[in-house]
N, C-alpha and C positions, 0 to 999 in steps of 0.2 A: 780305680776303686773308690777313691775319695769323692770323685765327681759323681759316681753312681749313688753314693750315700746322700750327698747333698740334694740330688734330684728327688730321691725317694722321700726325704724329709720335707721337701717343698710340696710334693703332691699330698703328703699326709696333712700338712697344715691347711692346704686348700680344702681337703675333704672334711676336715674338722670344722671348718667354717660353713660348709654347704649343708651338713647334716641337720643342724638346728633349723636352717631355713626350710628344708624339705619337711621337717616335722611340723613346723608352724603352718605351712601351707596345707599339709594333710589334715591337721586339726581343724583348720577353718573349713575345709571341704566337708569333713565329717559333721561338723556343727550345722553347716548349710543343708546337707542332705537330711539330717534329722529334723530340721525345721520344716523342710518341704514335705517330708513324710507325714509330719504331724498335721499339716494343713490339708493334704490330699485326702479324699474319701476312700474308705476301705472298699475292696472288691464287693463285699456283701452289700454295703450301702449303695454302690453303683448299680448293682443288680436291682435293688429295691427301687431306686429312683427310676431306672429304666422301665421296671414293671409298672410303676405308678404312671409314668408317661404314656405307656401303651394302654393302660386301663383308662386313663383320662381321654386318650384319643378315641378309644372304642365308645366311651360314654358319649362323647361329643357327636358321634355319628347318629345318635337318636335325636329326633326332632324335639326341640324344647317344648313345642306345643303338643307333643304326642307321647309324653312320658310322665310318670309319677315318681317322685323321689321316694325310695324306700330303703332304709338302712344305708349301706355304703355303695349301692349300685342302683342303676335306674331301670325302671320296669316300663315296658310299653303299655299304653292304655288299651290298645286293641289286642285281642287274643290272636295268637299265631295261627296261620292257616294249617288245617289238618286234613289228612286223607280219610278221616272218619267223621260221621255226624256226631257232634258233641252232645246232642240231645237224645240220642237213641242208642240202644245196644245192638251191635251187629249180630245177625243171625237169630235175634229174639223171635222172629216170626215163625221159626221152626219148632218152638217150644210152647207148651201151654200147661196150665194147672189141671190135674186130674186126681180127684179124691173120692170118686164114687166107690162104694163097697163092691166087693166081688160077689159072685153068686154063692160062694162058700161061707160068706159071713151071715150067720143066722139072724133072723129077726129078733127084736127085743123080747117079744112075748115068749119065745122059745127058751130064752136063757135067764131071764130075770127071776130070782127066787123071792117068794113072799117073805115078809118079816126079816128083810136084810137091808139095812139102810146105812149109807155112807155119807158122812158130812165132812167138810174140810174147812179149815180156817187158813186163809191166805196170808202172805207175808210180803211186806215191802210196798213199793209204789205201784202205779197203775200197770206198767208193763210187766213187772215181776209178778204181780197178782194175775195178770192175763195168762202167763205160762202156767201158774198153779191151777187156774180154772180149766184150762185146756187139758192138762194132765189128770185132773180130778175126774173128768168124764171118762177118760180111758181107764183109770183105776177102777171106777165103778163097773165098767164093762168087764174088766179082768176078774172082779170079785162077784160078778153076776148080781150086783146090788142095785137098789134104787138110790139115786143121788139126790141129796137135799141141796137146794140152791146154796152155793158157797157163801161163806161169811167173809167179808172183806176186812183187811187190817185197818183198824182205826186208832191204834195206839203207838205205832212206830214213829220214826222221824217226821213223817209228813203230817201226822195227826189230822187225817181227813175223816170226817164222821159219815161220809157217804156209804150207803149200803148198795148191794148189787143192783137193785131195780132203779137206783138213781143215776147209775152210770150206763148200764147195759139194758137193752130191751129184753126183759125176762120172758115175756110170752114168745117172742121170736126164738129165744134160746131153747125153750122147752119144746116148741112145736117142730123146729128144724131137726132136732135130734130125737124125735119121738120114735123113729124106727131103729135107733141105735141103743139108747139108754133111757130108762124111765127116770124122769126128773120131777120132783115135787118141790113146792115152795117152803114147806116146813114139815117137821116130823109129825106123824099122826099121834093122836092121843090114845092112851089106854085108860078108859074110863074118863075121869076128869083131869088126869095128869098126862103130860107128855112122856114118851118113852125115855127112860133114863139112858144116858149115853156116856160111856167112858171116853177119855181122850188118850191119845198116844201119838208118838212121832216115829215115822219110818225113816230109814237111812236115806241119804241123798242117792239119786240114781238107782232106786230100788227096782229090781227086775220083776217079771211076772211071777217067777218062783218065789221071790222075796215077799211079794204081797200074799201069795198063797200060804207061805210058811208063817208070816208074822201077823197079818191082819185077819185072814179068813178064820182062824180058830176063835178069835175074839168075837167076830160077827156071828159065828155059829152058836156061841154061848150067850152073848148079850143082845144079839139082833141089831145092834146099832153101835157105831163107833165114829168118833170125830178125830181126824188126822190134823194135827196142829203144825204151824209154820210150813204150810204146804207150798213149797216152791222148789222146783228142780228135784222133786222126790220120785221121779219116774225115769227109768233107764232111757238112754238116748236111742238105743237100738231095740226095736220091737218087731213083732210080726207085721207083715205088709198091711194087712187090713186094719190093725191097730194104729199104724202110722197114718194111714189115710183117714181114720177117724179123728186123729189129732188135727189134720188139716181141715176137715169139715167143721170142727169146733172153732178153730182159730180164724179161718178165712170166710166162714159163712154164718155160723150160728151166733157168734159174738158180734153183736151190732150195738152201737151206741144208741142212747135214748134220742128221741126226736129233738128235744131242745139242744142237745150237744151237736147232733148232726146238722141241724139248721144253722147254728152259729158257725160251725166249722166250714160249711159250704159257703156261707157269706164271706168268710176270710179267703177261701180259695177263689171265689168269684172276683173279689177285689184285687187279688194278685193278678188274675188273668186280665182284668181291665187295664192294668198297668203295662203288661207285656205278654206276648204270646207264650213265652217260656219263662220259667223261674226255677231257681235253685232253692232247696230247703236245707238249711245247715243246722245240725244238732251240735251246737258249739261245745257244750259241757265243760265250761271253764269257770265253774263256781268254786268257792272256797273249800267245800267239803271234798270235792273231787280232787282238787290239787293237794290238799292235805293228805288224803288217803293214798295218792300216788307216790308220795314221798319225793317228789321232784323239786327242783330248784330253778327259778326263772330270773335270777339276777337282781332281786329286790333287796339284797343286803341283809343286815341283821334284822331289820323290821319284818321283812318277809319271813325269815326263818322263825322269828318269835311268834308271829301271828299264826302261820300254818302249823308250827310245832305245837302251839297251844291246842289247836283243833285236833291234831293227830293224837295227842296224849289222851284224849277222851276214849280212845279205843284201846283197851288194855292188851288185846291180843296182837297188835301190830308190832312187827320187829323194827329195829332201827334200820332206816333205809340208807342206801348209798345213791345219792342223786345222779351221779355220773353213770353208774351201772344201770339204773332205771332208764335213763335216757338212751343208753346204748342198746338196751333190750327192747326199745319201742314201747315202754310202759307209760310214757309221759304224754299227756294231751299236747297237741301242737298249740302254740299261741295263736290268737286271732290273726296276727300278721302272717305267720307261717301258713295258715290255712289259705289266706288270700293269695300268697305267692304261689302256692301249689295250684290253686284254681286258675290263676293267670297262665301259668306254665302249661296247663292242660288245655288252654285255648279259650277260656272264658274272659271276655273283655270287660271294660269298665261300664259298658251299657247294660250288662246283665243285672237282673233284679234278684235280690237275695232275701229270703225270709229266714230269720234266725229264731230257732226254738231254743230258749235258754232261760235259766234263772238269772239272778243278778250276777253279772260277770265280775270276777274278782279284779279290782283295779278300776272298774267302772269305765267311763268314757275314755280315759287315758289309755286303757288297754285296747279298747275297740277302735281308737282313732286310725291306726295303720290299715285295718281291714276296711273301714269306711272310706279311707282315701283311695283304696284300690277299687272298691265297689260302692259308689255313692248311693245307689238305689238300694237302700238297706232298710228292711222292715221287720216288725214283729207284730204279734197280735195286739200289743198295746198301742202301736202306731197306726194300725189300719182299722181299729175298732174303737168306739167311744167307751168311756168308763161306765156309762149307763148300760151299754150292750154287754159288757163283761161282768157287770155286777152280780148276776145270778151264779156266776162260776168262780169269781175271784177269791172267795173264801174257802174254796175246795181245791186242793192241789191236784187231785186226780182228774177233776173235771177240766181244769186248766190244761193239764197234760194231755187230755183227750183232744182238746182243740188243736194243740200243736201236732198231735199224732195225725189228725185228718189232713192238715195242710202239708205235712211232710209226705204223707202217703200219696197225695194227689200231685205232688211236685214232679216236674220233668226230670230233675236230677236231685237225688238225696245225698247229702254229704254228712258223714258222721265223724266226730273227732274222738270218739271213745266207743269201744266195742262192748257196750253195756246192753242192758235189757231192751231199751227202746230201739237201739241200733240193730240188734239181732232180730227182734220181732219184725221191724220194718224191712230189713234186708230179705228175710224169708218171704214176707208178704209180696214184696215187689218182684221177687223171682217168680212166685206163683202166678201173679197177675201180669205176666208179659215181660219179665226181665227188664224193668225200667232201670236206667243207670243208677247205681248205688256206689258211691265212692268212699272208700275207707283208706285213710293215709297209711302207707307202708312206713310207719314211723321209724323202724329200725334203719332203713336205708336212707330215708329223707334227712335224718338228723345230720349226716355227714355233709350233705349239700348245703344245709342251712348254716353250718359252721364255717364253710369255706366260700360262701357265696360272694363275699367282698373281693375275693381274688379270682372271680370267674366272670366271663362275659354272660350276659343274659341268655344268649343262645345256648351256651354250654350248660347253664343251670337248668333251663327249660327242657333241654334234651335229657338231662339226668333225671328230672322229675318224671317225664313221660316213660322212660325206661323202667324206673323203679315202681311205677304204679301199674305196670302190666300185671294182671292177676288180681287187682284190687279195685276193679271198675264195675263190678256187677254183671259181667258178661256171662253168657251160658257156659257151663262146664269149667268155670274157674276153679271150683272146689271139687275134689273127688267125692262121689256119692258115699254117704255115711260118715264123712269127716266133719268135725265141728258140731255145734249144737244143732239138733234137728229143727228147732224154731228158726234158726238162721239159714240152714241149708236143707229144706224139706225135699230132698232129691227123690224120695219115694213118690211124691205127689206131683212131680213134673215129668211130663211125657214129651217125647220128640216126635214130630211129624216126619217120619223117616222117608216117606214117599216124596214129599215136597223137597226135602233136603237132597235126596238122591237125584231128583230131576234137575235141581240146581247144579249139583256137582257134575252131572253128566253133560252139561251144556258146553258151548265152545270155550276153549281155554285161551284167554286173552294173552297170557304171559308165557305160553309154551308148556311143554310136558313137564310134569313134576311140580308145578307151582300150585300152591294151595292158598287161595285168597283169604281163607279164614285162619290160617295157621298162626299168624302173629298175635291174634286176639285170643286164641284158645290156650292161654297160659294156664296150666293146671297146677294148683298148689295143694299140698296135703291138708293144710289147716290154715284157715284165715287168721288164726291167732298168731301164726308164724313164730312160734317160740321154741323151735328146735335148737338143740345145742350146737349143731354145726353152723347155723346161721349166726348164733351168738358169737362163736369163736372168731369170725372174721371181722368183728368190730372192736376187739380188745386192744388194737394197736393205735387207736385214735384218742387224742387228748381232748377231753371235753371241758377242761378248765379255762374256758374263754370268757372273760368278764364282759358283761353287757354295759353299754354306755349309761343306761338308765334303768333303774328297777321298775317293775311293772306295778307293784302292788301297794295299796294303802287301805286295804279292806279291813273289816272288823270281824271279830270272832263270832261265829254263830252260837246261839244258846240252845243246846239240846243235849240229851243224854245219849251218848254213843256207845254205851257198854253192850257187849255181845259175847256169846260163848261159842260162836261158830264163825271162823274167819271167812269161809265160803259164803255164808249168809250175808255177812257184812259187805263183802265185795259186790255181790249181786244187788244188795239194797242200794249202795251208793252209785252203781252203774245205771240205775233206772233213769 
């Protein structure tokens, strides 16, 4: 028993000596493990490094002599090969403009009442006034009145003193419409005095019944009336013959004066001498447009201060949420984003671009990425001399008319804002053969632009092409009757059903059930694409991504932006 106790005491003493040694070794190991853990990269960092390595490897696959550095990824100089002709609209040959009156549309002599005169005063810039002139002819027909040549807006933001006959061929206007509406250059006199004429304003989108109820009683009593601020004062949906009259006015009767046409044709000819095809881009990236949009482009406090000062001049504008505006597609793309979109759609660096724009906010610094993508970059100021432009340069509407002609004659028209000029030209290009007209699907594209640094070029380009389906000016993109009639004159576009049926009945290259046109006939309800369902799917994306460099160092414009009608303001700025 005594021996057992001595042995147990011996083991206890040995264990008491070993425990501190084990504790010390364990402590050293723990310290060493903590030190190694501190030095080792986290799993997230490892993933990021691996992603950067893959991205770098992908970038290196692009030939250094065949790429342009843009943002954080590299873009090929050549446009990607496509299964479609990038300069034409597929199936456009099966559609044509048709605006002749039907046999049921009475001649002007049978409907025009004597001593009933309608005058209008337009509002806004050139293209906004053009919509007013077009609708004024139809309003006169609705009222069975004689139309007095419209008075152009000479007091608004543009302060252009031009009258109707200095921009449009007044004799062509009167003669072309002589079977539809009686038009005179000025009110007749009653003795030595002109007929007195009260003024009034009709509601926006006023229908036929609206004109009969509101304007006709005044005409019957006073024999003459002037409708003021006449823009978008006629309903979008009218009787078929009245819609076709709209088209005859807009696409045939309204012709620019010879000096404007001759200068515009010179500009088009010079673009054609440079290249067989060219793109016309309505950039619309001026300070007033950006301020009105309420968007933010990464220019820091200076940008917010400058654009905010412009925006405060319009008392009716609400406080904007830049992130929300961007998500909802309300922000114009930057020049760089426009260039990336075009490259993704297949247009290479050798393509010639004519830019219709006022002074771009941020100047050359803002334009530099677009010019790097498309070095063949022109405007009316670069392809015409100051002496050639001098007769027009003091008149904003005449200068806008020159841009209108070059854009209208372009092989591809690209708009960066769905304003008045964009709508008028989109409708006109549909009417005269469905020439490609590209409008950015800004709601969907913004996500690609935010994440492009984490994508390969191929993935980015594929995403752009997918999102732009339905926004390329193809036939049947928009359901008839949707959108503004000036943008989508569906009543005035006829289909050559026999030729199309003959094509469809031909041999099927891809087997039964394949429709070669299906992928291009994407129909959208409204080109404005502002339905709530589409908004909802963008709410989960974070737009607070700071840019490396702000865009803007512009100056505040000096003008009076007060208005009492938010809709009028929006249309004025979108011209």
